[in-house]
Each structure stands twice: as structure tokens, then as C-alpha cells.
N, C-alpha and C positions, 0 to 999 in steps of 0.2 A: 200322572202324566197322560195316560190314555183317557182319563175322565176329562181333562182339559181339552184334549183333541176332540172328544165326542161333543163337548159343549160348544166348541167352535164350529164343528160340522152341523150341529143342530141350529146354531145361529145362522149359518149359511143356508140351511134348508128353509128357515123362517123367512129369509130374504128372497127366497124363490130360486136358489141355485139348484142345478140338476144333480143327479146322483154321482156323476163323475167328479164334479167340483166338490161335492161333500166329502167324498173319499180322499181327494187330494188335500183338502183343508185338514181333515182328520190326520192324515199321514204327516203333513208338514208341521202342524202345531204339536203333535205328539213327539215327533223327532226333536223339534226345537226345545221342548220342555225337558226331554231326557238329556240333551246336550248341555243344558244350563244347570239342571239339578244334580246330575251325577257327580261332577267335580266337587260340588258343595257337600254332598253326602259322603263322598270318599274322604274329604278333608276332615269333616267332623268325626268320622269313625276312627281316624288315626290319632286323634288327640286324646290325651289322658284325661280321665275325669277330674274335675276341679276339686271335688270333695272326696276324701277318702273315708271309708267306713270299716267297721269291724276291726280286726287286729291290725290292718294297715294304718289305722289312725292312731294307734297307741305309741309307737316310737316317738320319743321326745317329750312325752307327757311326764308329769311328776306324780310320784306315789309316796305313801308313808309306810315305813317298815313296821310290821306287826310283831314278827318274830325274827331274831337275828338272821341276816342274810350273808352267806359267804359262798365259797365255791361249791359247797355240798348242798346248799339250798336254803330255804327260809320262806317266810310269808310276807306279802305286802298287800296294802289296800290300794287298788287302782280303779278309778272311775266308779267308786262305790261297791266294788267287788273284791273279794279276797282271791289273790293269785299266789301260786307257788312261784318262787323266784330264786335266781342264783346270781352271783356277782360276775360281771363281765371279766374283770381282772381276777385271776385266781388268788392273788395276794390280798385283795381288799375284803373287808367285812363291814357291815352296817348294822348298828344296834337298833333295837326297837325305839320308835319315835322319830328316828331320823328320816330325812327326805332324800329320795333318790330319783333318778331319771331313767326312763325306759330306753335302753339301747336297741333292743329288738325283742321279738316274740319268737321263741323256739318251741313249737308245738303248743303245749298248755303251760309253758314256763316263761315268765318274763325275765329277760336278762337285763340287769340293772347296773348303773354306774353312779358315782357320787355327784 
């Protein structure tokens, strides 16, 4: 915003304006740019990112059970990686080869459901 004000002041100097006019042009243009850009920047900062990455992107994805998964644990293949897993519902169990969905990630363990 200050660079825009400086550019406007330089343009005023090139047109023959005096020092006082240059300073006023710099102040007015810089202030106007700040008043326009600040709300836009504040709004974009408060929005959530459109793309999730890392473990935030995993809930809802499908995985294949490698070793039986129950309340005590097991192994799944998720996004090409082997993860430790446990069942979301303590009464459920999933056999090797079955497909499950990721409910959440708890530390390094995927919590799965049918």
C-alpha cells in the first residue's frame, strides 16, 4: 500500500507538483489502499482453507483391512501406507480384506467404521 502511495507521489513529482502536494498524494493514496485492502485481507484470513492436507484429509476415506481390526487394534492400508487401526464401535470387528471408512485419526491410529 505504501509502494502504491509512493508510485502516485512519484507520478505527481513527474508532473511538476511541489513537495507538499507529493506528500499529500502519498498519504491519501496509501490510506485509501489500506482502507480497501484491509477488509479483503481480513476476510480471506478468516476463511478455512479449501483443501485439507495431512491427517485432516483422511476422515471419510476408504481403507482395506490387512489384519483383523477390533476394539483392541489391527492394521489397515490407507492411502498406500500401513496404519494401526481400531474399531469405532467396540462391538464391531472387521476381517482382513474387508473395506472400512476412516472415522477419525487418533494420534497414529486410524479409528474405522464399516
